[in-house]
N, C-alpha and C positions, 0 to 999 in steps of 0.2 A: 193630747196636743196642747201646746202652750197657747193660751189665749192672746189675741191681738187687741191693742187699744189705740186710742187716738193720741193721748198725751203722755203715756208712759210706754216703755218697751220692756219686755221680759226675755231673759235668756237663761237657760239651765244647762250646767255642765258639772258632772261629778258631784251631784246632789247639792250644789250651791246655786241658788237662784239669784240672778242680778236683776234688780228692779231699777230702771233708769228713768228719772224724770226727763221728759223729752219735749221741751218747748224752748230750745236754745235761743230763738229769736226774741223771746221775752224773758230770758234768764231763768227759765223754768218756773215762772211765776205761777202761783197756786190758783186754781180755778175750781168751780163746782164739778166740772167734768173730771179733772185730775183727782179730786177727792173721791168721787165715786169709783174711779178706775183703780185707785190704790186699795180701797176696801175690797173690791171684787178680786183683785190680784191676790190679796192676803187670804181671802176665803178659799181661792183655788189652791194656794200654796199650803194652807193648813190641811186640806183634804188629800194632798198628793204626797204619798209616802216616799217619793223620789226626792223631795225637797227636805234637806236637813237644816240649812242655814239660808238666810236672806241677806244680801248686800244691797243697800240702797245708795244710789249716787245720782249725779246730774249730768246731762249732756251739755257739752260746751264748757264755757268759762265759769258758770255758776252752779251751785248746788240747787238753791231755790231762793230767789230774791224777795220772797214774801207773797202776799196776796196780790193778784193782778188788778191793781187799782186803775190802771190806765185804760182797761177795756170795759169798765163798769159804768161809763157815762158820768152823770152828776150825782150818782148814788152808790159810791164805792162799797158801802157797808150794808146795802140793801139785802134783805133776806128773801126777796121775792123774785130775783132775777131768774132768767131761763137757766135750767139745769141745776138750780140750787137743791132740788129735791127729786133727783132723777134715779135714785136707787132705793131698794127696800131698806138697806141698812141705815140710811139717814133720813127716811121719810117721816119719822115720828117727831114729836114735839116735847119740849120741856117748858112748863109754866105757860103754855099756850103759844110758844114761839118755836120756829124751826131751830133745831140744834145748831150750835156753833160748829161750822164746818171743820175747823182744825181739831176740835174735840172729838168729832166723829172718827177722824183718822187716828188720833192718839189713843183713844179708848179701844179701837180695834187692834192697834199695835200692842196695847197693854194686855189684852186677852189672848193674843197670838201665842201659841205654845212653843214656838221655835225661836232660836236666837236670831236677832236682827242686828246687823252692823251697818253704821252709817259711814260711807266714804265721802267726806265733805270736801269736794274738789274746788270749791270757790265760795262765793257769797252765800251765807245762810242767814237770812234776815227775817224777823217776824215769824210767821208760821214756818218759814224755811228752817229755823232752828228749833222752834217749839215742837214740831212734828218729830224731831229726833230724840226728844227727852225720854220717851219710854223705850227707845231702842237700847240695846244692851251695851254696845261699844261704839264710840265715835272716834274716827280717825280723820285728822284734818290736814289739808295742804298748808304749806307755809304761806300761801297766798290767800287763804280763806279769811273771810271777814264775818263777824257775828254781830247781831243786834236784837235786843228785846225792845223794839222801838215804839211800843204801843202808846206810851204816854206822850210821845212826840206826834202822834197822829190823833190824839184826843180820845183814845179808847183805853180799855184795860186789857191785861193779859188774857189770852185765849188758849185753846187746845189743852186745857187742864194744866197749863204751865204753872199756875200759882200753887198747884200741888206738887208737880214733878220737880220744878227748878230748885226749890229750897232743899229737897231731899237729895238731889244730885250734887249740888255745889255748896249747900249750907245757906242759912237764912241771910247772913250779912252780905255774902257775895251776890246772892240772888237779888237782894234789895238794891245794891249798888247798880247792878246792870238794869234792873226793871225800872227803878225810879229815875235814873238819868236818861234811859233810852238811848244811850250812845252806842256807836258802832266801835267794836274793838277787834284786835287782830288775833291770830292763832296762838301766839306765845302767851297772851293774856288768858285766852281760853284754856290753855294747858295749865298755867299757874292756878287758875280757879277750878281745875278738875272738871271742866265742862267736856273736854276731850281727853282721851288717854294717851294719844300720841300725835305728834306733828311731824310730818315727813315732807320731802320734796314733792312738787306737783306730780311728777311722773311716777311716784311711788305710792300714791294714795290708794288707788284701786288694787294694786298688787298686794299691798300690806293688808288691806281688808280681806282680800281673797285668801291670803296666807293664813290669817286667823280663822277664817271660815273653814278652810281645809283642815286645819288642826282639830277643830270641833267635829267636822263631818267624818274624819278618818279615824278618830281615836275615842269617841265617846258614844254612849248609849243615848239615842234620841229620847227615849222614855225618861231616863235619869236626868237629862238636860232639861226637858220640859218640866219635870217635877221641881228641879232646882230653881229654874227661872221663876216659876209661879210662887214658890216658897219665899224666895228672896224679896220679891216685890210685896207680897201679901203681908209679910211680917214687919214691914216698915212702920206700920201703925199698931202693931201688937205691943201692948204694955204689960202683958202677963207672961213672964218667962216660962212658967209651967205649961201654958198653952202651946208655946213654940216647942217645948220639950215633948209634949204629947204629939204634936203634929209630926215631928221628926221621928219619934219612936214608931208611930203607926206607919209612916211612909216607908221607912227603911224595912220594917217587917214585911210590908206588902211587896216591895221591890225584890226582896230576897226570894219570894215565891215565884218570881217571873223568870223568863229565859235570859235576860241580860245580866243579871247578877251572877247566875251560874256561869255564863260565858265569860264574864269579866274575871272571875276567879280562875277558871280553867285556863284561859289564855295566859294569865300571869304565871301560873304554875308551869305551864308548858312552854313558856317563853316564845309566844307567837302573837301575831296581831289578832285582836278580837274581831269576831264577826257577830255583831249584834242584830238580833232579829225581832226585838220587841216592837210593838205597834202602839201608837198613841190611842187609837180607837178601842183597843182591847186590853192593854197592859198598864195604862196610867192608873195608879191607885186612886180609889175613891176618896182617900184622905187628903189628896192634893186639893188645895182651895180652888174654887171656881172664882178666879179674880180677874178684874174687879167685879164684885157682885152688883148686878143692876137692880135698883129699887123696883118693886112691883108696880108702883104708881106711875113709873115712866114707861 
């Protein structure tokens, strides 16, 4: 049974899970409750073999307008408000402080083994855009707006975006957006490679679902999980021989599993493949456990 939440909604059809941020009266502004619910939803989706791809979007006219500053009283960046530590996943600390809430979500997304596609239907500001950086594909509406506005609020980047953003768009583009804190449109986001496509508002969700369907219908979930983990983990690898070793070991292990055999057979027999591999049993041990969490934390 699909779990129900207060500030997000889930729907599952044909192995594509749609996760919808659902606070349209607040432009889907991010709260501690939403944070905990996203993490719980991802935990459920990872364990569910019926989920192959996740599409994330927003209800109403916005994707996510950032942190909900208006409901936090006179301490909008307080770490001690109600609900800030209401799930096991974000109950621990770093350097004696509760973890940055956006980082809790992005690190969970980073470790998630299945593809995630952002269907950015409107404003994606602050954590509303940084939460998408570890997602694999971002599709934007022509009406979408983006902003890494932290310097204009007197704070620094969050949600591990100082790591993700330069790797997604390059250091110069990341610096321009982060240092100015200005809001920019979808065409600029496309030119800067923050998003891969810009489409009309009524096509955002269908485009994201079309890509999700292509993945779900034509690929091995195990191979996709291995590929996703390898691509991200090798961004900081400076030894090409180590990457060569990783690929050699992973390919060899996958060839022993059911999906590689089915992939070859279906190609030779000119039919659609029916992949049966499972992440819990068939993902090779050589695939990095990424990001690796320090023992001290």
